[in-house]
Phi, psi and omega in degrees: 000136180295146180277156188246351182296134181281138173294137166236131190296131183058042167226094185293356171271003171240162169309155182294153172284156187295329173301330176281330176285331180284320184292325179296313188288322181298320175294330174294315171299321183291327177289338175290317193235354179307322183271352190304321177289346173278354184305313178303313187285330182296324180302316182288317181299322177268355175064052181226164177293158176303312180308327173288326178282334173308327177300342176292347173269306186298317175299315179308308186293330177285327174290323174304315183294317177294317182300324179290334181288333178278317191295317188302296182294334173297320181281339175291328182273308192262339176114164180276331180298300186301321177304314182293311177300323177300302190300322181293323176297312177302316174308309185300309185300312180300324179293318174302319180294322169302318184292324194260357179301128178269341181233156178296323187295314184294317182299310186302327180296306182296329181300320175293324174304315181309335185292356172299351178284347181301341179302328182289321176294316193279314189283335173297324176287324176297315183293324180295319178296327179299323194275326188223166178279180190307311188295309181295334182292316175296322173300309191289322186288329172306312180289321181300312192287336181294318175290325177300327186290336166307322182290306176294342177282325179267341187305305178291330178284324175298318179301315182294324180286322179296322181289314183293330180272323185229005181088160190306319180314329181300324183305322190277324178299313181300319175300317186297314183297309173304312184297316177290329173297312178291336174286332172294312175307309181305313181304314182279337181255331188284102174278150180283137180243350180274136186274346184094128187275346190068004178261153174288174185292318180301316177300315187297322174301319187289357176281343180314311181309321185306322178281328184288341179270359181265112179290336178299308187299306181299327176296311174300313184289322173306309185299317181295315184298318186282321182290322176285339180297325181296316181297310182297325172296329172297311182306316185276343179247346188286323177298327171298307187299327180294318187282308194270324178278316185247353177066036185277148173280167180308312187291333180280321167310312186297321184290313174296321194298335182282352184312320180297331183290332175295317176298316188295318167321301180304309180299316177296326173301314181297322180298318182287338191265325194234358181298319177302321188277313185282317187106156189291309190300310191290328180290325176294318181299309179298327175294317172299329176283323175305301180312306186298314183304313184299312184297312181301317175298321174302311182297326176292325180288324173297310185297331176280354176089019182249006183287130184223172176302313191289323177295315181294313180288317189295314182282001165294339178293340171287324171297313177304307180309316183294311182292328172290341173271325180287314189289328176290327184279324185285321179299308176307325179294311188299312184291347185258003182294311175223084187309333177290344186245029189301321178291315180297319179297314184296321185284328179290317181291319177291329179296319173302314174293314183280336175295304176294326175297325184289314178307313187290325176295316170305304180309318180294321181294328183286317184289329189287126175227174178294337184264344188282338194063204181273355192302308183300320182294307179301324175291329178289319178297312192290315182306312185287327175298315180293325173299321170306320180298307184296332178292308180293322179303311178300318174303314187287321179289319174307311186290325176299323179289322189288311186298328178295327181270359180075018174258157180293146169281000000 
């Protein structure tokens, strides 16, 4: 049942203020992309192939996926607050380790530890669902991710500037400092929102089959995973395209790289403003269409011989727009299948998103070569985007059929 206590800022006896949730999720997003403009130079620093350094994205996402499966049930049992604070502490230590790394292997080990910050992303959604019902949850998640979009939009720009001025290590020193500040804020403001399931931890994990038997859960989680899959492929391949296809400098890659976040900001605003009015399903459907349309137009321009850095990165704003509309609404739908298991549902849905993203990010790194241009990346993105359209169409068709039969969806 949603809680009724009004949040009071910097009062941990009440639910967290929305600004705290925005900063928590923003930190998780910043950790994913601030250093990406530095990947080509990090490859030179460690004297390793690009595909090995690209694993800093794929392995990070893979560990994220595994952690999300564990985090949800643990937070449903132990509460959101202790799990979030523990994950943030691990993140700060790991960021320092990344900055001090002298070999690629040590760097990748600490980079995987940084995935502890996933608690902020996963449990902020569960906290919202603890506080409000489904349609309002979609709206509130939209506003939270709208604010979050500002951070990854500026992150690559900041990362490129820091790398050019102080070297790639500066990105990770910045993450450690920002992480420590937000952890202190979270400790002061984050009140517990989980009522407690009353189940043992083992019983909590055994609740997963209840979600896995729900076609509605899989529909929403699948739409979110496939739609975001295009973005994760972009994370893995766009720095390479910027460097090897267009010959951009790190700060230029950082500037262009943030284009999807501008669209995500608008899409999240639309989710926050209209989800209650329009409904979750239609918002997801329109979002997946926008995502696929932008990528298809991008690919068509390359085949026509008009692909440029401006068109490549500029059209990614439509991908961001689509994800901003799709992810908050699909997430709210997935978390509402079993509201008492919001943490578990958020973890499983997030694991599908991040696990698929890790695979697509790695695939983009493997398929991209100096001879291939941007084509493999755009094809990977288009196929996953079209899969998201098909998935939400199946959900809508099933709900319409059940409604005609007078059955619950």
